[in-house]
TORPA-971306 format. One record per residue: z, y, x of N, C-alpha, C in turn; residue in three letters. Coordinates in steps of 0.05 Angstrom, whole numbers, plus 5000, padded with zeros to 4 digits. Layout:
ZYXZYXZYXALA ...
This chain:
942063658155940663428144937863498134UNK 937563758128934863838119932863798141UNK 933563838166931663808188930963508190UNK 932963338185932363048188930362958168UNK 930063098146928163018125925663188126UNK 925163338147922863518148920163368149UNK 920063128161917662968164918362678160UNK 916662548144917162258138914662098143UNK 915061838149912861648154913161408136UNK 911261348119911361118102908760958104UNK 908960708095906560528096906460378069UNK 904060348059903660188035901559978041UNK 902059738029900259518034899559378008UNK 897159268007896359107983898158867979UNK 899258768002900958537999903658597986UNK 904458847987906958927974906359177958UNK 904759137938903859357921906259507908UNK 906159767910908259927898910859947913UNK 911059807936913559797951913159977976UNK 914560207977914360368002915760238025UNK 914260228047915260088071915960308092UNK 918360288103919260488122917760438149UNK 916860658161915560648187917560748208UNK 918360578225920260658246918960808268UNK 916560728276915060868297912060818293UNK 910561018302907660998299906261108324UNK 904160968331902361068353899561038343UNK 898261268338895561278327893661408346UNK 891561258354889561358372886861388357UNK 885861628357883261688343881361818363UNK 878961718364876861838381874261858366UNK 872662058374869962068362868461818370UNK 866961708350865161478354866661228363UNK 869261218354870760968358872460918334UNK 872860658328874760598306877560678315UNK 879060798297881860868304883560618305UNK 885860638319887760418320890560538317UNK 891960428297894760518292896660288296UNK 898560318314900660118318903160208304UNK 904060058284906260148267908459938267UNK 910960048271913259878268914459918240UNK 914459688225915159708196917759568190UNK 919059668170921459538159920959498130UNK 920259248123919759178095922459128081UNK 923059278060925759258049926259008033UNK 925458778044925958518032926658328054UNK 929058208053929758028074927857788074UNK 927057708098925357478103922757498085UNK 921657728084919257768068916857628081UNK 914957548065912457418075910557638083UNK 911157768106909457988114906657908124UNK 906357648130903657558139901457598119UNK 902257618094900257658073898857928075UNK 899958108092898558368096896058348112UNK 895758128127893358098145890758108128UNK 888958278136886358298123886458458098UNK 888758578091888858728067889159028074UNK 888459188054888559478058891359578062UNK 891659788078894159918082893760208087UNK 895860368082895660658085898160758099UNK 897760908121899961048134899961338123UNK 902261428115902461698104904461858121UNK 903562088131905362268145905662518127UNK 908062568119908562788100910562978111UNK 909963228110911663438120912563608096UNK 915063678097915963868077914464128079UNK 913664228058911964468058909164408050UNK 908464148046905864088034903863948052UNK 904263948079902363808096902563508092UNK 900263388088900163108082897762978097UNK 898262758110896062618124896162318116UNK 893962228107893561938101891761818122UNK 892461578130890761418147890361148134UNK 887961118122887360878108886060678127UNK 886560428123885360228139885859948129UNK 885559758147885959468141887859358162UNK 889759198154891559078173890058858188UNK 889658898213888158698229889958518245UNK 892458598250894258438267897058488258UNK 898758288260901558308252903258148271UNK 905558258278907458128295910258158284UNK 911557938279914357948269916158028292UNK 918158208285919858308306922858278299UNK 924458318320927358308316928258568304UNK 930358558286931358808275932658978297UNK 932659238293933759418314936759398317UNK 938159288298941059268300942059008287UNK 944558928293945558678283946058678253UNK 946258898241946958908212944558968194UNK 942058958205939759038189938158798180UNK 938658558190936958328183937158268153UNK 939458298142939758228114938558438095UNK 937958668106936958888089933858918090UNK 932458818111929558858114928358658133UNK 925658638131924158468150922558658167UNK 922858618193921558798213919058668224UNK 916958838226914358738236912858968249UNK 911058898267909259098279906459018270UNK 905059208259902359158249900359348263UNK 897859258264895659418274893859488251UNK 893559748246891859848225889259948237UNK 887059858226884359938236882559998212UNK 880460148217878460178195876959918189UNK 875859898166874359658160871959618179UNK 870959848189868759828208869459668233UNK 872059688241872959528264872659228259UNK 873059138234872858858228869958758230UNK 867958938230865158858233864658738261UNK 866558788279866358678305867058378306UNK 868058268284868857988284866657808275UNK 864357918267862057748259859757808279UNK 858257608284856057638304853457528291UNK 851257658298848757578286846457628306UNK 844157498300841757548315839457568294UNK 838257798292836157838272834358068281UNK 832158098266830058288273829758488251UNK 829358738259828658958241826059078250UNK 824259138231821659238237821059488221UNK 819759678235818759918222820960058206UNK 823160098219825460238207826560428227UNK 827660648217829160828235831860708240UNK 833160818261835860728267837760768244UNK 837460998230839161058207838660848185UNK 836160778180835660578159836860308167UNK 836760238193837959988202840959998198UNK 842160228204845060248201845860218171UNK 844260338154844760308126844460018117UNK 842559878129842159598121844259408132UNK 845459478155847459308168850259378160UNK 850959638164853659728160854459748131UNK 852559858115853159908087854059658073UNK 852359438073853259198059855759068070UNK 856059088097858458968109860959108101UNK 860859378100863259528091863859488062UNK 861759438046862259418017863959178011UNK 863958978028865658738023868658818026UNK 869259038039872059138041872559368023UNK 870659428005870959657987870559918001UNK 869159918023868560168038865560228036UNK 864960468047862160548046861460698072UNK 858760728076857660888097856461138085UNK 857261368096856161618086854461738109UNK 851961798102850061918121849862218115UNK 850562378135850462668132849062788157UNK 846462728159844962798183842863008176UNK 842463188194840463398191837863338206UNK 837963188227835663128243833962898232UNK 831562878243829862648236829762458259UNK 829362208253829561998273827061818272UNK 826061738295823461598296823761318285UNK 821461228274821360948265821160758289UNK 822760558288822660358310820860128300UNK 818860078316816959868309818359598308UNK 820259568326821559308330824359348341UNK 826359238328829159268337830659018332UNK 831958908353833258648351836258678354UNK 837758568335840558528339840858258351UNK 841558248377841457998392844257918401UNK 845257708388847957608395849957828397UNK 849858008378851758238376853258228350UNK 855658328351857058368326855758598311UNK 856158608285855058828269856059088279UNK 858659098287859759348297858559428324UNK 858259238342857159308368854259388365UNK 852759258348849959328343849759608331UNK 851459668311851459938300852260148320UNK 854360078336855260268356853060328376UNK 851560128383849360168403847160348391UNK 846360298366844260468354845260748351UNK 847760788344848861058341848761208368UNK 849461068389849461198415846661238425UNK 844761058420842061098428840861348416UNK 841561398391840461638377842261878380UNK 844561848395846362068400847462188374UNK 848062018355849362088330852362068333UNK 853862238320856762228321857762108294UNK 860061978296861361888271864361928273UNK 865461958250868461978247869161868219UNK 871761858213872661748188873861958170UNK 872861968146873862158126876062008111UNK 878562128112880861998100881762148075UNK 880062308063880862468040881162308015UNK 879762088012879961927988881961707989UNK 881461497973883361277972882861077995UNK 880561088007879960918030878461078050UNK 878460988075876961128096873961098091UNK 872461298098869561298096868361368123UNK 866561198132865161238157862861438152UNK 862961668167861061878162859461928188UNK 856761938185854961998207854162288206UNK 854362428229853562708230852162748257UNK 850562968259849163028284849363318292UNK 851263468279851763748287854763808285UNK 855863958304858664028303859264188277UNK 857464368270857964538247858064388221UNK 857064138221857163978197859763848193UNK 861563848213864163728211866063908197UNK 868063798183869963968168872064108185UNK 873364298173875564438187878064258187UNK 879664288208882064128210884064218188UNK 885064028172887064098152889664198164UNK 890664418155893164538165894964598142UNK 897464648150899464718129898864978115UNK 897665158130896965418118894165428107UNK 892465238115889765238106887965408123UNK 889065538144887465708162886165538184UNK 883865648193882465518215883965558241UNK 884965798245886465868270889265768268UNK 890165638290892865538292894365698313UNK 896765798307898165968326899165808350UNK 899165948372900265838397903165908398UNK 905065708397907965758397909265558416UNK 909465628441910465428461913265338457UNK 914865478441917765398439918465298412UNK 916565178398917065088371917464788368UNK 917964648390918164358388920564258373UNK 922464418369924864328356924664348325UNK 922464428315922164458286919864298276UNK 920364068261918263908249917064048225UNK 918364258216917364398192914864558198UNK 914464628223912264798230909964628242UNK 907464748243905164618255903864808276UNK 905364858297904165028317902764868339UNK 901265018356900264918381902364998402UNK 903464808416905664878434904764878463UNK 902364768468901464758496898364738496UNK 897164888515894164878519893664858548UNK 892064658555891164638583888064638583UNK 886964798600883964828603883064648625UNK 880764518621879664338642876764408645UNK 875864428670873064478677872264278699UNK 869864178697868963988718865963998721UNK 865063918745862163898750860963668734UNK 858563708725857163498710854263488719UNK 852863288710849963288714848763518698UNK 846763648709845663888696842963828682UNK 841363668694838563628684838063338679UNK 836263288660835463018653832462998653UNK 831462788665828562728666828262448654UNK 826362418636825762168623822862098629UNK 822361848636819661748639819461488624UNK 817361458608816861208594813961148595UNK 813260928583810560808587809460738559UNK 807160858553805660778529803060658538UNK 802860398536800560248547798060298531UNK 798260418507795860468491794560738498UNK 795760898516794761158522793461158550UNK 791461328554790161338580791961458601UNK 793661658593795461788611798161638612UNK 798061388614800161198607803061298612UNK 803961348636806761438638806961728627UNK 809061788612809362058603812262148609UNK 812662398616815162508625816162718605UNK 818762758605820062988592822563058608UNK 823163308608825563398623826963628609UNK 829563638615831163868605832763968629UNK 832164208638833264318662835564518657UNK 837564508676839764708676840964708704UNK 842564908709843964928735846864998730UNK 848564938750851364998749851765298755UNK 854165398754854665688760853665768787UNK 853365578805852465638832849365608836UNK 848065558813845165538815844165268824UNK 845965068825845164798834844264628810UNK 842364458816841264278795841863988804UNK 843363848787843863568791842463408769UNK 840463258778838663128759839362838754UNK 839062758729839262468722836562378713UNK 835462198729832862078722833361828706UNK 832961848680833861648661831461468653UNK 831561228663829461038655830560758652UNK 833160728650834360468648835360408620UNK 836660178618837860088592835660058571UNK 833559918577831459878557829860128554UNK 828960168529827260398524828760648528UNK 827360848540828561108543827561298521UNK 825361238509824361398487822861208468UNK 822961278442821661108423818861198418UNK 816961008421814161068417813560978388UNK 812461168373812261118344809561188333UNK 809261138307806861208292804361078303UNK 804460808302802060658310799860708291UNK 797560798301795360888284792960698284UNK 793460448289791260248288790260178315UNK 790060368334789160308361791060408382UNK 792760598375794660708395796960838381UNK 799060898397801361038386800761338389UNK 801561478368800861768367803261948371UNK 805661838373807962008376810161868392UNK 811862028403814261928417816362148416UNK 818862058418821162248414822362328441UNK 820762338462821762398488823062668489UNK 821862868477822963138478825663148465UNK 825963018442828563008429830662858445UNK 829862628456831662468472832662618497UNK 830862748510831762888535833663108528UNK 833363238505835163448497837963348491UNK 838163138475840863038467842162898490UNK 840662778508841962658531843162858550UNK 841763078553842863288570845363408557UNK 845463428531847863518517850163328521UNK 849663068521851762868526852862888554UNK 851162958574852062968601853763218607UNK 853263438594854663688600856863748580UNK 857363578561859263638540862063678550UNK 862863538572865563558582865963758605UNK 863863918610864164108631866364308626UNK 866864368601868964558593870464448569UNK 873064388572874664278550877564368552UNK 879064308531881864378531883464128522UNK 885964128530887863918521890164068508UNK 890763988483892664138467894963948459UNK 897464048460899663908448900464068423UNK 900463918400900964058375902663878356UNK 903463998334904863848313903363868287UNK 900663908289898963918265898263638258UNK 899263538236898863258228895963208220UNK 894563418212891763388203889763368226UNK 890663398251888863378274887463108273UNK 884763118273883162868273880562918287UNK 879462718300876862758313874762818292UNK 872862998301870763078282871563308264UNK 873763438271874463678256874563918274UNK 874564158262874464408277877064568272UNK 878064688294880464858292880165088311UNK 881965288308881965518326884665548339UNK 884665658363887065728378887366038376UNK 889766118369890366408366892966478380UNK 892966698393895366808405895966698433UNK 894066578446894666478473894366708493UNK 896266728511896266958529893966948550UNK 892966708555890866678576888166758564UNK 886866948577884167028567882266788566UNK 880866778545878866558542879866308529UNK 882566288525883566048513883266058482UNK 883566288471883166318442880266258435UNK 879866138413877166078404877065838385UNK 874665768378874265538360873465298376UNK 874665068368874264828383873564588364UNK 872464388377871664148363873263918374UNK 874763778356876563568365874963318372UNK 875363208396873962968404875762718403UNK 878262748410880162528406882962628404UNK 884662478390887462548384889162298387UNK 891462338399893462118400895962228386UNK 896862078366899162158350901561988358UNK 903862118361906361978367908462048345UNK 909561848333911561888312913961708316UNK 916361818313918861668316920761758294UNK 921161578275922861648252925761698260UNK 926661548279929461588288929861868299UNK 928061968315928362238326927962438304UNK 926162378285925862568263928462608248UNK 929962398246932462418232934662548248UNK 934462538274936662638291936162908301UNK 933862958315933463218328931063368318UNK 929763268297927463408286924963408304UNK 924963228324922663218342921362938338UNK 920862868313919862608308916762588309UNK 915262798312912362788312911162988331UNK 909162898345907463078362904862938367UNK 902763088374900162968380898963098405UNK 897262958418895763048441892763058434UNK 891663298436888963348426887063418449UNK 884663298449882563378468880363498451UNK 879363738461877263878445875364028464UNK 873064088454871064238468870364478452UNK 869264688464868364918449866464838427UNK 866764948404865064858381862164918386UNK 861565108404858765168410857464948427UNK 859064778439857964558455857664318437UNK 855164248432854664018414855763758427UNK 857263618411858363368421856363138416UNK 855563018438853762788436855162548450UNK 854962308438856362078450854961988475UNK 856461878493855361738516854161478507UNK 852461368524851461098519853260898533UNK 855260808520857060618532856660328522UNK 855460308499854960038488852459928502UNK 852759728517850559608532848859428513UNK 846259468514844459298499844459018511UNK 844758808495844658538507841958498521UNK 842158358543839758298559839157998556UNK 836557938557835657658557834357608584UNK 835957528603834957508631833057278635UNK 833057088617831356848620829156848598UNK 827656638598825456618578826456478553UNK 824956518532825356378507822656268497UNK 822756098478820256008465820356078436UNK 817956108424817656178396815156048386UNK 814756058360812455948347810656168337UNK 808056148343806156358334805756338304UNK 805856568291805656578262803356758253UNK 802656738228800556898216800256848187UNK 798156968174797756928145797056638139UNK 797756558115797056288106794056258105UNK 793156028113790255968113788756058138UNK 790156198156788956288181789856108204UNK 788256098225789055958249789456148273UNK 788256388271788556588292789256848279UNK 791456968288792357228277792757408301UNK 791157618303791157788327790258058319UNK 791258268333790358538328788358618349UNK 787558878349785358968366786158968396UNK 788758948401789658938429790258658438UNK 789658458421790158188429793058108426UNK 794558258410797358198406797757998383UNK 799857838385800357638365803157678354UNK 803857518333806557518322807757248324UNK 810357238327811756978331814256978314UNK 815356738311818056708300819756568320UNK 821956698328823756568346825356348332UNK 826256158348827755938336830356028324UNK 831456238334834056338324833756508299UNK 831356578292830856758269831256598243UNK 833356668228833956528203832656668179UNK 831656908183830657068161827657068159UNK 826256998180823356998180822256768163UNK 819756808153818456618136816056488149UNK 815856498175813656388190810956498179UNK 810856758175808456888166807857118184UNK 806057298174805157518191807257748193UNK 809557718181811657918181813957848199UNK 813857628213816257528227817057678251UNK 815157818264815857968288813958208290UNK 814458368309812558578315810058458329UNK 808058618332805758528349806758508378UNK 806258288390807258238417804858198436UNK 804958348458802858318478802858048491UNK 800457958499800257688511799357728541UNK 801057618558800457638587797957458593UNK 796157578610793857428619793857418649UNK 792657218662792657208691791157438704UNK 789357558688787657778699786957958676UNK 787358218679786758408657785658668669UNK 783058708666781858958676780659118654UNK 779059308661777759478641775359348629UNK 775759188609773559038596772858778611UNK 774558688629774158438643776758308648UNK 776658048655779057898661779157648645UNK 781557518644781957278628782657368599UNK 782057188580782857238553783256978538UNK 785756918532786456678516788456768496UNK 787956728470789756818449791256568438UNK 793856568439795356348427794856348396UNK 794656108386794056068357796455998341UNK 796256048315798455998297799355708299UNK 801955678302803155408305803755328333UNK 802555478353803155408380806055498388UNK 807255358406809755438417809255588443UNK 810055838443809456018466811956088481UNK 811556158506813856248523813956548522UNK 816356648518816756938515818657048537UNK 817657248551819257398569820057668556UNK 821857808568822758058557822758268580UNK 821258488576821058698596823858818601UNK 824658808627827358898634829558748619UNK 828958508609830858358594831458468567UNK 829858668558830358808533829358638509UNK 831158558490830258398467828258548450UNK 828158808452826258968436823458978449UNK 823158858473820558878487819658598496UNK 818958428477818058158484815258158494UNK 814557968510811857928520811257628522UNK 808957548512808257268513807157208541UNK 808256998554807356938581806056668584UNK 805856518562804656258564805256098539UNK 804555838540805055658518805855388529UNK 807055228512807954958520807154768498UNK 806754518506806354298487809054208475UNK 808954108451811354018438810753778420UNK 812653708403812253488385810053528365UNK 809553778358807353838339804653858353UNK 804653988376802154018391802153838415UNK 800753618412800753418434798753488455UNK 798953358478797253398501794353308494UNK 792353418508789553338502788953048509UNK 790352948529789852668538792552528542UNK 792752278536795252128537796252108566UNK 798752148569800052118596802151898595UNK 802451758617801351808644798651678649UNK 797451558628794951408632792751588644UNK 792651838634790452018643791652238661UNK 793452168678794852368694793152508714UNK 790852398721789052528740787152728728UNK 787252748701785552938688786953208685UNK 785353418689786153698683784053818666UNK 784753978647782754078628783454348617UNK 781354488608781554718591779954648566UNK 781354598544780054498520780854668496UNK 778954758481779454928458779154758433UNK 779454898410779054768384777554958366UNK 775554848352773955018335775655118312UNK 775155368304776655488283774755618263UNK 775155578238777355438224776655138224UNK 778754978221778354698216778954518239UNK 778354598263778854438287777154188289UNK 774654208278772953968278771153958303UNK 771554128322770054128346771654248369UNK 770454258392771854368415769954438437UNK 770754628454769454678479771454588501UNK 770354488524772054378544770954408572UNK 772654458591772054458619774154288632UNK 773354048641775253838649774753748677UNK 776953688691776853578718778053298718UNK 776653118731777752848736778052818766UNK 780552778775781152768804781852488813UNK 781352288798781852018807779951948830UNK 781051848852779451798876777251598869UNK 774851678877772451508872771251558845UNK 772551698827771551758800771652058794UNK 771652218815771852508811769552608793UNK 770252798776768352898756769153178747UNK 767153338742767453588727765853558702UNK 767153588679765953538653765953798637UNK 763653868626763454098609762454018582UNK 763754118561762854058534762754318518UNK 760354378507760054608489759554508461UNK 761254578442760954478415758354578402UNK 757454808409754954908398753255018421UNK 753255278424751455398444752755408472UNK 751155398493752055428520750155628534UNK 751155858540749556078551750556128580UNK 748656158598749256198626747656438636UNK 748956628648747556868659748256898688UNK 746156898705746556938734744957188742UNK 746357388751745057648757743357628783UNK 743957448801742357428825741657138830UNK 742157028853741256758859742956548845UNK 741756318840743156088829742155838844UNK 744055708857743355468873744855228862UNK 743455018858744654768849743854548868UNK 745854408878745254178896746453928884UNK 744853728880745753468869745253258891UNK 747453128899747252928920746052668912UNK 745952618886744852358877743052418853UNK 743252268832741452308809742252538791UNK 740352638776740852848756739252778731UNK 740652788709739352728683739852958664UNK 737753058652737853268632736653158606UNK 738053188584737053088559737353308538UNK 735053378526734953588505733953468480UNK 735653468459734853338434732853498418UNK 732753758421730753908406728954058426UNK 728754318424726954468441728254568466UNK 726454618486727354748511725354968518UNK 726355198524724755428532725555518559UNK 723655548577724255648604722455878610UNK 723556108617722056348624722756428652UNK 720656448669721056538697719256778701UNK 720557008707719057258707717657308734UNK 718157148754716657178779715656908787UNK 716156818811715056578821716856338816UNK 715656098816717055848815715955658835UNK 717755538850717055328869718555078862UNK 717154858858718354608851717354398871UNK 719254268883718554068904719853798896UNK 718153598895719053328890718153158913UNK 720053068930719352918954718452638948UNK 719252528926718252258918716352278895UNK 716652098877714852088853715852268831UNK 714052358814714752508791713352388767UNK 714852348746713752238722714552408698UNK 712552478682713052648659711852518635UNK 713552488614712652368589712952578567UNK 710752648554710852848532710152698506UNK 711952678488711552528464709552668445UNK 709352928446707453068429705353208446UNK 704653448438702653608453703853738477UNK 702153818496703053968519701054198523UNK 702054438525700354678530701254818555UNK 699354858573699955008598698155248598UNK 699355488601697755738602698355878628UNK 696255918644696456058670694956318668UNK 696356548669694956798667693556878693UNK 694356778715693056828740691356588749UNK 691356538775689856308786691556058783UNK 690155828784691455568783690455398806UNK 692155318823691355158846693054908846UNK 691654678849692954418850691954268874UNK 693754178890693054018914694353748912UNK 692653538914693653258912692853128938UNK 694853048954694152918980693252638976UNK 694052508955693152228950691052228928UNK 691052018913689251988891690352108865UNK 688552158846689352258820688252078799UNK 689951978782689151818759689951968733UNK 687952008717688452128691687351948669UNK 689051898649688151728627688651888601UNK 686351938588686452088563685551898541UNK 687251848522686651648501684651768481UNK 684852018475683052148456681252348470UNK 680152538455678152718466679352908486UNK 677553008504678153208524676353448519UNK 677453678517675953918514676654118536UNK 674654208551675154398572673454648566UNK 674754878567673455128561673855318585UNK 671655408597671755588620670455848611UNK 672056068609670856328601669356458624UNK 669656368648668256478671667056248687UNK 666756278712665356078729667255848736UNK 666055628743667455398753666155308779UNK 667755268799666755168825668454928832UNK 667054708837668354468845667154368872UNK 668954318891668154218917669353948921UNK 667553748924668553468928667453378955UNK 669253328973668353249000667652949001UNK 668552798982667852508982666052448958UNK 666052208950664352118928665752198901UNK 663952218881664852258853663652038836UNK 665351898822664451688804665451758776UNK 663551788758664351848730663251618713UNK 665051508697664251298679664951378651UNK 662951388634663251458606662751218589UNK 664751118575664450878558662950948533UNK 662751198526661251278503659451508511UNK 658751678492656851898497658152128512UNK 656452278525657352528538655552758528UNK 656752968520655253198511656153438526UNK 654253578539654853828553653254058542UNK 654654278536653254518526653854748545UNK 651754868556652055088574650655328561UNK 652155528554651055748538649455948556UNK 649955938582648356108600647155928622UNK 646856028646645455888667647255668679UNK 645855468691647255258706645855228733UNK 647355228753646255188780647754958793UNK 646254768804647454538816646254508844UNK 647954498864647054468892648254208904UNK 646454038913647253778925646153778953UNK 647953778973647053789000646053519010UNK 646753308997645753039004643952928982UNK 644052678979642352548959643852538933UNK 642252488911643352458885642052218872UNK 643652048861642651808848643851798820UNK 642151778800643051758773642051488761UNK 643751348749642951098735643651128706UNK 641651118689642051148660641050888647UNK 642950738636642250478625640850518598UNK 641350718584640050768558637950978561UNK 637251108539635351318539636551578550UNK 634751748559635552008569633852218557UNK 635052418545633552628532634552898543UNK 632653058553633353318563631753518546UNK 633153698533631853898516632454178528UNK 630254318535630554578547629154778529UNK 630654958517629455148498628055378513UNK 628655398538627355608554625455478574UNK 625255598597623455518618624855338638UNK 623355148648624454968668623055008695UNK 624555078715623355108742624854908760UNK 623254748774624354558793623154598820UNK 624854618840623954648867625054428883UNK 623254268894624154028910623054068938UNK 624854088957623954128985622653878996UNK 623553648988622353398996620453298975UNK 619953048974618252938953619752868928UNK 618152808907619252718882618052448876UNK 619752268870618851998862620151938836UNK 618451878816619451808790618451528783UNK 620251348779619551068775620650978748UNK 618850848732619750738707618250478702UNK 619650268694618250018689616750028663UNK 617050228647615450248622613850508623UNK 612950588599611250828598612751078605UNK 611251268614612251538621610551738606UNK 611751878588610252068571611252348576UNK 609352528580610052808583608552958561UNK 609953098544608753258523609353548528UNK 607153698532607353988537605854128515UNK 607254238495605954358472604454608481UNK 605354748500604054998508602154958532UNK 601654728540599854678563601354548585UNK 599654438603600854298626599254368651UNK 600554478671599254578695600554468719UNK 598954348736599954258762598554408783UNK 600054558799598854718821599954638847UNK 598154578866599054508893596954578913UNK 597854688935595854758956594754508970UNK 596054288964595054028976593653868954UNK 593253618960591953448941593853348920UNK 592653288896594153158875592852888871UNK 594452678874593452408872594852268849UNK 593252138833594251988811593351698815UNK 595351528817594751238822595551098796UNK 593550978784594050828759592350578759UNK 593450358770591950108771591050018744UNK 592350078723591549988696589650188683UNK 589150408696587250598684588550858678UNK 586751058676587651328669585951428646UNK 587251538626585751628603586351928599UNK 584252088598584552368593583452418565UNK 584952538548584052598521584052898518UNK 581653028514581453318512579653388489UNK 580753388464578953468442577953748443UNK 579253918457578454198458576254248479UNK 575654058494573454098513574454078542UNK 572553988558572953968587571554198599UNK 572954418606571654668611570254688638UNK 571454578659570154618686571254408705UNK 569354318721570054138743568754248768UNK 570354298788569254418813567654198827UNK 564954248831563254048843563754008872UNK 564954208884565554188913567954028919UNK 569353948899571853798905571253508906UNK 572453378925572053098928573652948908UNK 572152858888573552718866574452438875UNK 572652308889573152028894573451968924UNK 574052178938574352138967576451938974UNK 575751758991577651558999577951328980UNK 576351318958576651098939575450848951UNK 576750638944575750378953573850258932UNK 571950108941570049978923571349738910UNK 569749598894570549348880572749408860UNK 572649638847574549688825573049668798UNK 574549608779573449588752572449858742UNK 570949868721569750118711571950328705UNK 571150578708572950808702572050928676UNK 573950978659573251098633574851348628UNK 573451558620574751818613574451868583UNK 576451948572576252058545577252338546UNK 575652528541576352818544576452948517UNK 578553068510578853218485579753498492UNK 577953668499578553948504580553988525UNK 580653818545582553848567580953858593UNK 581254058610579954068636581753948656UNK 580953738670582553588689581153578715UNK 582453568738581453498764582853258774UNK 581453058782582552808790581852768819UNK 583752718835583352688864584652428873UNK 583352298890584352058902584951848881UNK 583151818862583351598843581751368853UNK 583151148857581850908868580750738845UNK 578250738842576950588820574550438831UNK 573750238817571150098822569750058796UNK 567250118795565850108769562850058774UNK 561449958752558549928752557350098730UNK 558950228715557950388693559850628688UNK 558850858683560351098675559751158647UNK 561751188632561351258604563051498597UNK 561751698587563051948578562551978549UNK 564551968533564351998504565552268496UNK 563852438485564752698476564352718446UNK 563852498434563352508405560452558397UNK 559052698415556252758409554452688433UNK 555752588455554152518479555052248489UNK 553052078495553651818507552051808533UNK 553451768555552051778581552751518596UNK 550651368605551051128621549451168647UNK 549550948664548150968690545151008687UNK 544050878667541150898664540351048639UNK 542351138623541551248598543351478589UNK 542251688578543751918567542951948538UNK 544951928520544351948491545652208481UNK 543952388471544852648460544852628430UNK 547052658419547252648390546852928379UNK 546552948353545953218341548053418350UNK 547153668351548853898358549753888387UNK 548553718404549453698432547653838451UNK 545653968441543754108459545154318476UNK 547054438464548254658479550054558502UNK 550754298501552454188522550754048543UNK 548254058540546453908558546853978587UNK 546754228593546954308621549554198633UNK 551654228620554154128631554153828634UNK 553053688615553053398617551353308640UNK 548953438644547253358666548653408692UNK 549853638694551353698719553553508724UNK 554853438704557053248707555952978716UNK 553852888704552652628711551652628739UNK 550152828747549052838774551352838794UNK 553352998788555653008807556952738810UNK 557352618788558652358789556852148802UNK 554352168797552451968808552351988838UNK 552252238848552052268877554652168890UNK 556852218878559452138890559751828889UNK 558851718867559051428865557151298884UNK 554851408887552851298905553951298933UNK 555151528940556251548967558551358971UNK 560051318952562351138953561350848957UNK 559250778942558150508943556850458970UNK 555550658980554250619006556250579028UNK 558650709026560650679047561950399045UNK 561750289021562850019017561149809029UNK 
């Protein structure tokens, strides 16, 4: 009977506090990085007990061996099934049920959420998700990690249970977890090194467990009764490639190489399942770090971890994943050594324990402790194969929120935690139709817009804005369907939206139009030719100033009429020559004064007539010489007076004759003297008489010159008054009966000469003059 009591199995539940419940059979499966599952057949020592109250409550499976070995498995009852009693006489003594005991972490799989985490490491996210969730069950998360983990700029729990999300993060970072059962409740513990895991609890307390293949009949002992070694080929090398769009050397690689015992390399090129490496430490313009080297190392460890392993059959009740034990005394070389438990399956049968002492055994899988155990990536990240929409967000009071890369932030419609501010998402890149090195399209969605979001490789952590849509808040620029033929690109002035720029098309047949509107400035740059063709009219209206600069030539052709109206002044400056050709007439009307200034010469050629009409005065000032050449005739008509003032000398050369006609007097005043020189005759015709006044004296008259040659008779008397002027008169037609010369001191007539005082000295001249005149007059009279 002592053997029958060597090992016992009991269960305690919150629903039946203080009441030990008999365990008829137990099947417990424990694996690294998985919640354990215990299937227990229970006999509650109360007939028709309300065993359903155990659901969701804490329970503990206890395996106790005589000699001190004790194993507790704490958990929560997740499932219960009422069963038939094993015999006809047991119903009145107990209520039989089968329950499923799991850790509280397993229950996190029953809730699902979608939310965003920013600028946190995976460990920090796990603490934020798992810690509070476990606390509702009185459990906790314990972090016992030696490594450092990169900050994730953006991480989404998308339609995942808290457990699946946590499982995925743990696997992505290659962290291991197991459950510590040493206290009153199970504790989820995160570790990243085999050496950090505890030793397997044994009856003796030793790390090494003896190999005893024939000890199955004794539940009192904890031997290893069977060891099987397993070796298999695995992937040897890992290569990772990822993309950092902020770096010039954009794709970056990392690799971890190894070969099998035959020198062969089997490579895994890992670039799937979303991000392959985390790009971290955004420094304002680019990312400065990535964990590719760490990732490639731990992934290679995960791939080769099962190349060498053992399978052990034992009766050590303390065997649990995440513990270390040793094998001692195995006859096969290489079997002895220290191992790391990866998973254990426990089998317990109380009936056999009572009858043959073989009521408990376990099957253990382990790897050499020197081989770091890394989890595989089995938890698939949820994919978003289609598009979603979101609302652009930013700081209060702003309309545009963008970083130096043109990225924006959004809030997804499913996000219940965001506040529609600048913290609602990571910076998200915006797809453009064209994106080159400093050239391409650029449109930035503004706060409040509903944008279309795609996800790179369907990864929720890698959103990308691909466009925007109109909605109930943001209406279309033009009402539809009334304006259905219009297409437009229309912006809105920021801040305030009180203006817009627009480039619009109207495609209605017969009313086609391209419309451009610039709210303020409109600048156009053409590096080479610019051609504009207008099939009909063109109208340009400038409300203020217009400046046009042409650095070379300009040709302007108007086939019809041209009309220019300048409301103010007009200034034209030509640095070179100015040539104007008018095939028809030219009419110029100047209401006020006209001023023309020529710094050099002016030449005007007029092949037809020139008519100038001055309604008022004309003044011309020529500071140097003037030369005027007229190949034909010139006629001047001056209705008023004409005054010519010459401060210098006047020379006139007339090839033909000169005729000067005036109906009134003609006066010539020469202050410096008056000289007429001609190789021919000088004739003065004055029917009313000629008067010579020479106060200074009449110096000489050439007697040989014919004074009166050709004169006709029967003319009235001729009178001279001489005041110091010497004159020669030729071809003067006169008729006279008396000659009178008055010199102030001499009176001379035909028959009489009167010499006044002081005239003696002029006598000779007077006599000569008289005789000359007398002979000429006599000759003239005789010819008559």
